[in-house]
C-alpha positions as CSV (number, residue, x, y, z in Angstrom):
1,M,-6.8,1.2,11.6
2,S,-5.0,0.8,14.9
3,G,-1.5,-0.5,15.5
4,K,2.0,0.0,14.1
5,V,2.5,1.3,10.6
6,V,5.4,-0.5,9.0
7,C,5.7,1.5,5.8
8,Q,3.8,3.9,3.6
9,N,3.7,4.5,-0.1
10,K,3.9,8.4,-0.1
11,K,4.7,8.4,-3.8
12,A,1.3,6.8,-4.6
13,Y,-0.5,9.9,-3.3
14,H,1.6,12.1,-5.6
15,E,1.2,9.9,-8.7
16,Y,-2.4,8.8,-8.3
17,F,-5.9,9.9,-7.3
18,I,-7.1,7.3,-4.7
19,D,-10.8,6.5,-5.3
20,A,-11.3,3.8,-2.7
21,T,-9.3,1.9,-0.2
22,Y,-9.5,-1.8,0.9
23,E,-7.9,-3.6,3.8
24,A,-6.4,-7.0,3.0
25,G,-4.5,-9.7,4.9
26,M,-1.3,-11.1,3.6
27,V,0.0,-14.7,3.4
28,L,3.5,-14.4,4.9
29,S,6.2,-16.8,6.2
30,G,7.6,-16.5,9.7
31,P,10.8,-14.6,8.8
32,E,8.8,-12.2,6.6
33,V,6.6,-11.2,9.6
34,K,9.7,-10.7,11.8
35,S,11.3,-8.6,9.0
36,L,8.1,-6.5,8.8
37,R,8.1,-6.0,12.6
38,A,11.6,-4.6,12.2
39,G,10.3,-2.2,9.6
40,K,12.2,-3.7,6.6
41,A,9.7,-3.2,3.8
42,N,9.4,-1.0,0.7
43,L,6.2,-0.4,-1.3
44,K,7.6,2.0,-3.9
45,D,7.1,0.0,-7.0
46,G,4.4,-2.4,-5.7
47,Y,1.1,-3.2,-7.3
48,A,-1.7,-5.8,-7.0
49,K,-3.2,-7.9,-9.7
50,I,-6.1,-10.3,-9.9
51,D,-5.0,-13.6,-11.5
52,D,-7.1,-16.1,-13.5
53,R,-8.2,-18.0,-10.5
54,G,-9.8,-14.9,-8.9
55,E,-7.0,-14.4,-6.3
56,V,-5.4,-11.0,-5.5
57,M,-1.6,-11.1,-5.7
58,L,0.8,-8.5,-4.5
59,H,3.8,-7.9,-6.9
60,S,7.1,-6.0,-6.5
61,V,6.8,-5.3,-2.8
62,H,10.2,-5.7,-1.2
63,I,10.3,-7.4,2.3
64,S,14.0,-7.8,3.3
65,F,15.7,-10.9,4.5
66,Y,15.4,-11.4,8.3
67,T,19.0,-11.7,9.3
68,F,18.5,-14.1,12.2
69,A,16.4,-16.6,10.3
70,T,18.0,-20.0,10.4
71,H,16.0,-21.9,7.8
72,N,14.1,-21.2,4.5
73,P,15.0,-17.5,4.0
74,N,12.3,-15.6,2.0
75,E,12.8,-14.2,-1.4
76,P,12.5,-10.4,-1.0
77,L,10.4,-9.7,-4.2
78,R,8.3,-12.8,-4.3
79,V,4.6,-12.6,-5.3
80,R,2.4,-12.7,-2.2
81,K,-1.3,-13.7,-2.0
82,L,-3.7,-11.2,-0.4
83,L,-6.7,-12.2,1.5
84,L,-10.0,-10.4,0.6
85,Q,-13.6,-11.6,0.6
86,K,-15.1,-12.9,-2.6
87,K,-17.6,-10.1,-2.7
88,E,-14.8,-7.5,-2.6
89,I,-12.8,-9.3,-5.2
90,R,-15.8,-9.4,-7.6
91,K,-16.3,-5.7,-7.1
92,L,-12.6,-5.0,-7.8
93,I,-12.7,-7.1,-11.0
94,G,-15.5,-4.9,-12.3
95,K,-13.7,-1.7,-11.4
96,L,-10.3,-2.7,-12.7
97,K,-11.8,-3.4,-16.2
98,E,-12.3,0.4,-16.4
99,K,-9.6,2.1,-18.3
100,G,-6.9,3.8,-16.2
101,L,-7.6,2.2,-12.8
102,A,-4.9,0.2,-10.9
103,L,-4.7,-1.4,-7.5
104,I,-1.8,0.1,-5.5
105,P,-0.6,-0.8,-2.0
106,L,-0.7,2.3,0.2
107,K,0.6,1.1,3.5
108,I,1.5,-2.1,5.5
109,Y,0.6,-2.1,9.2
110,F,-0.1,-4.4,12.1
111,K,-3.5,-4.5,13.7
112,S,-3.8,-4.6,17.5
113,N,-4.4,-8.4,17.3
114,G,-0.9,-8.8,15.7
115,K,-2.0,-9.5,12.1
116,A,-0.2,-7.9,9.2
117,K,-2.5,-6.0,6.9
118,V,-2.0,-4.1,3.7
119,E,-4.1,-1.1,2.6
120,L,-4.8,-1.2,-1.1
121,G,-6.0,1.9,-3.0
122,L,-8.0,1.8,-6.2
123,A,-6.0,4.5,-8.0
124,R,-6.4,6.6,-11.2
125,G,-3.3,8.1,-12.6
126,K,-2.6,11.9,-12.4
127,R,-1.6,14.0,-15.3
128,Q,1.4,16.4,-14.9
129,Y,-0.8,19.5,-14.4
130,D,-2.7,17.6,-11.7
131,K,0.5,16.9,-9.8
132,R,1.6,20.5,-10.0
133,A,-1.8,21.7,-8.8
134,S,-1.8,19.3,-5.8
135,L,1.8,20.4,-4.9
136,K,0.7,24.1,-5.1
137,E,-2.4,23.4,-2.9
138,K,-0.2,21.5,-0.3
139,Q,2.3,24.5,-0.1
140,S,-0.5,27.0,0.3
141,D,-2.0,24.9,3.2
142,R,1.4,24.8,4.9
143,E,1.8,28.6,4.6
144,L,-1.7,29.1,6.0
145,Q,-0.8,26.8,9.0
146,R,2.3,28.8,9.6
147,V,0.4,32.1,9.7
148,M,-2.2,30.6,12.0
149,R,0.5,29.4,14.4
150,K,2.2,32.8,14.4
151,D,-1.0,34.6,15.3
152,R,-1.5,32.5,18.5
């Protein structure tokens, strides 16, 4: 991944174990792209689903109105189509049939060629004790880094 990161779903790393990640293109209108370039997006409650026709759709991702758009303003929470290869979609269909797996957007970013991409994570939900353990591990890593910096 190279380019500008528009937004990240930090909560997803707290709520889920991420088993695998996939990069997908998004079908967007012109004002949505400009709004993304301005950094006006939110992935907090977003998720992806595979519909009956075998297409991956992105739900509940908020891309704000572009204030300077003169015609056809976008609906912020509309369902957006994601672009993945058929082989990847078939693999995802098989994995999503397993109990407890979900497809969660992790970040939206622009590649160096100017295309907007979304990184999807195949996620398995964490239990409460898993969340506490990961927080404890993160805090101990921070303390260790502080000690290492003081020793220099």
